[in-house]
C-alpha atoms as a printed R data frame, in Angstrom:
    type eleno elety resid chain resno       x       y       z
1   ATOM     1    CA   MET     A     1   0.000   0.000   0.000
2   ATOM     2    CA   VAL     A     2   2.865   2.401   0.748
3   ATOM     3    CA   ARG     A     3   4.161   1.877  -2.792
4   ATOM     4    CA   MET     A     4   0.815   3.079  -4.148
5   ATOM     5    CA   PHE     A     5   1.431   6.544  -2.678
6   ATOM     6    CA   SER     A     6   5.144   6.878  -3.355
7   ATOM     7    CA   ALA     A     7   4.780   7.931  -7.014
8   ATOM     8    CA   GLY     A     8   3.112  11.258  -6.223
9   ATOM     9    CA   ASP     A     9  -0.449  12.495  -5.929
10  ATOM    10    CA   ASP     A    10  -1.253  12.455  -9.648
11  ATOM    11    CA   ALA     A    11  -0.362   8.769  -9.941
12  ATOM    12    CA   VAL     A    12  -2.509   7.538  -7.031
13  ATOM    13    CA   ASP     A    13  -5.386   5.270  -8.017
14  ATOM    14    CA   LEU     A    14  -8.017   6.453  -5.519
15  ATOM    15    CA   PHE     A    15 -10.382   3.627  -6.425
16  ATOM    16    CA   SER     A    16  -7.773   0.987  -5.538
17  ATOM    17    CA   ALA     A    17  -6.812   2.817  -2.351
18  ATOM    18    CA   ALA     A    18 -10.462   3.036  -1.270
19  ATOM    19    CA   LYS     A    19 -10.964  -0.647  -1.998
20  ATOM    20    CA   LEU     A    20  -7.987  -1.500   0.225
21  ATOM    21    CA   VAL     A    21  -9.673   0.405   3.061
22  ATOM    22    CA   ALA     A    22 -12.763  -1.786   2.586
23  ATOM    23    CA   LYS     A    23 -10.584  -4.895   2.812
24  ATOM    24    CA   LEU     A    24  -9.580  -3.926   6.366
25  ATOM    25    CA   ASP     A    25 -12.972  -5.128   7.637
26  ATOM    26    CA   ASN     A    26 -13.611  -7.614   4.854
27  ATOM    27    CA   PRO     A    27 -10.342  -9.361   3.924
28  ATOM    28    CA   ASP     A    28 -12.151 -11.752   1.561
29  ATOM    29    CA   LEU     A    29 -13.549  -8.905  -0.533
30  ATOM    30    CA   ASP     A    30 -13.016  -9.471  -4.249
31  ATOM    31    CA   ILE     A    31 -12.112  -6.102  -5.717
32  ATOM    32    CA   ALA     A    32 -12.125  -7.156  -9.388
33  ATOM    33    CA   PRO     A    33 -15.929  -7.075  -9.935
34  ATOM    34    CA   TYR     A    34 -16.078  -3.530  -8.577
35  ATOM    35    CA   ARG     A    35 -13.377  -2.373 -10.981
36  ATOM    36    CA   VAL     A    36 -15.434  -3.913 -13.811
37  ATOM    37    CA   GLU     A    37 -18.526  -2.074 -12.529
38  ATOM    38    CA   LEU     A    38 -16.609   1.203 -12.331
39  ATOM    39    CA   LYS     A    39 -15.472   0.783 -15.947
40  ATOM    40    CA   ARG     A    40 -19.034  -0.015 -17.018
41  ATOM    41    CA   MET     A    41 -20.314   3.097 -15.269
42  ATOM    42    CA   ALA     A    42 -17.593   5.254 -16.829
43  ATOM    43    CA   ALA     A    43 -18.433   3.895 -20.278
44  ATOM    44    CA   GLN     A    44 -22.091   4.796 -19.795
45  ATOM    45    CA   VAL     A    45 -21.221   8.357 -18.833
46  ATOM    46    CA   LYS     A    46 -18.752   8.661 -21.706
47  ATOM    47    CA   SER     A    47 -21.339   7.397 -24.205
48  ATOM    48    CA   LYS     A    48 -23.544  10.394 -23.384
49  ATOM    49    CA   LEU     A    49 -20.810  12.974 -24.004
50  ATOM    50    CA   ALA     A    50 -19.983  14.803 -27.190
51  ATOM    51    CA   PRO     A    51 -16.504  13.855 -28.494
52  ATOM    52    CA   LYS     A    52 -14.991  17.195 -27.478
53  ATOM    53    CA   ALA     A    53 -17.028  17.818 -24.327
54  ATOM    54    CA   GLY     A    54 -15.500  20.306 -21.934
55  ATOM    55    CA   ASP     A    55 -15.016  19.931 -18.200
56  ATOM    56    CA   ILE     A    56 -18.388  21.444 -17.278
57  ATOM    57    CA   ALA     A    57 -20.252  19.121 -19.662
58  ATOM    58    CA   ARG     A    58 -18.354  16.126 -18.257
59  ATOM    59    CA   LEU     A    59 -19.130  17.114 -14.691
60  ATOM    60    CA   ASN     A    60 -22.801  17.646 -15.521
61  ATOM    61    CA   ALA     A    61 -23.026  14.261 -17.262
62  ATOM    62    CA   LEU     A    62 -21.345  12.504 -14.335
63  ATOM    63    CA   THR     A    63 -23.574  14.239 -11.793
64  ATOM    64    CA   LYS     A    64 -26.703  13.360 -13.767
65  ATOM    65    CA   TYR     A    65 -25.603   9.735 -14.190
66  ATOM    66    CA   LEU     A    66 -24.683   9.168 -10.555
67  ATOM    67    CA   PHE     A    67 -27.375  11.087  -8.730
68  ATOM    68    CA   ALA     A    68 -30.369  11.419 -11.073
69  ATOM    69    CA   ASP     A    69 -30.108   8.290 -13.221
70  ATOM    70    CA   SER     A    70 -28.455   5.805 -10.828
71  ATOM    71    CA   GLY     A    71 -29.826   7.009  -7.502
72  ATOM    72    CA   PHE     A    72 -26.587   7.521  -5.601
73  ATOM    73    CA   HIS     A    73 -27.071   9.732  -2.555
74  ATOM    74    CA   GLY     A    74 -25.550  10.711   0.724
75  ATOM    75    CA   SER     A    75 -26.374   8.694   3.806
76  ATOM    76    CA   ARG     A    76 -29.830   9.659   4.995
77  ATOM    77    CA   THR     A    77 -30.316   7.634   8.147
78  ATOM    78    CA   ASP     A    78 -27.057   6.267   9.536
79  ATOM    79    CA   PHE     A    79 -24.225   8.615   8.558
80  ATOM    80    CA   TYR     A    80 -21.688   6.874  10.826
81  ATOM    81    CA   ASN     A    81 -22.334   3.373   9.507
82  ATOM    82    CA   ARG     A    82 -19.067   1.808   8.312
83  ATOM    83    CA   ALA     A    83 -20.685   0.732   5.053
84  ATOM    84    CA   ASN     A    84 -20.819   4.398   4.017
85  ATOM    85    CA   SER     A    85 -17.011   4.421   3.976
86  ATOM    86    CA   TYR     A    86 -16.460   1.270   1.936
87  ATOM    87    CA   LEU     A    87 -16.605   1.827  -1.804
88  ATOM    88    CA   ASN     A    88 -17.960  -1.655  -2.524
89  ATOM    89    CA   ASP     A    89 -20.916  -1.013  -0.192
90  ATOM    90    CA   VAL     A    90 -21.428   2.456  -1.671
91  ATOM    91    CA   ILE     A    91 -21.619   0.922  -5.146
92  ATOM    92    CA   ASP     A    92 -23.958  -1.838  -3.962
93  ATOM    93    CA   ASP     A    93 -26.225   0.366  -1.818
94  ATOM    94    CA   ARG     A    94 -25.980   3.595  -3.862
95  ATOM    95    CA   GLU     A    95 -25.451   5.405  -0.551
96  ATOM    96    CA   GLY     A    96 -22.336   6.803   1.061
97  ATOM    97    CA   LEU     A    97 -20.373   9.605   2.613
98  ATOM    98    CA   PRO     A    98 -19.491  12.634   0.503
99  ATOM    99    CA   ILE     A    99 -15.837  11.494   0.341
100 ATOM   100    CA   THR     A   100 -16.686   8.006  -0.950
101 ATOM   101    CA   LEU     A   101 -19.123   9.456  -3.460
102 ATOM   102    CA   ALA     A   102 -16.388  11.854  -4.593
103 ATOM   103    CA   ILE     A   103 -13.941   8.969  -5.077
104 ATOM   104    CA   LEU     A   104 -16.547   7.144  -7.141
């Protein structure tokens, strides 16, 4: 894990780092299916963008996909639940903390 952060901030894979945090409480967690899901989600967002879409258009498309189309939202009832911090649970439940939603 230390190696992951030694290359500098721009080279850090936040998705992989967040998945390693989830493995602290669930050592048997299989990360691979969640990487596949992330790629599928990214492809769906990308398919809705114009070829030369600017940053604002990309952000708007991502926001619409995550929150309007897919139903992701901040924790509404149990903000301190550990599941809100684990990216696999956030993907499964469509609910999480602002930081985990930002990583997604």
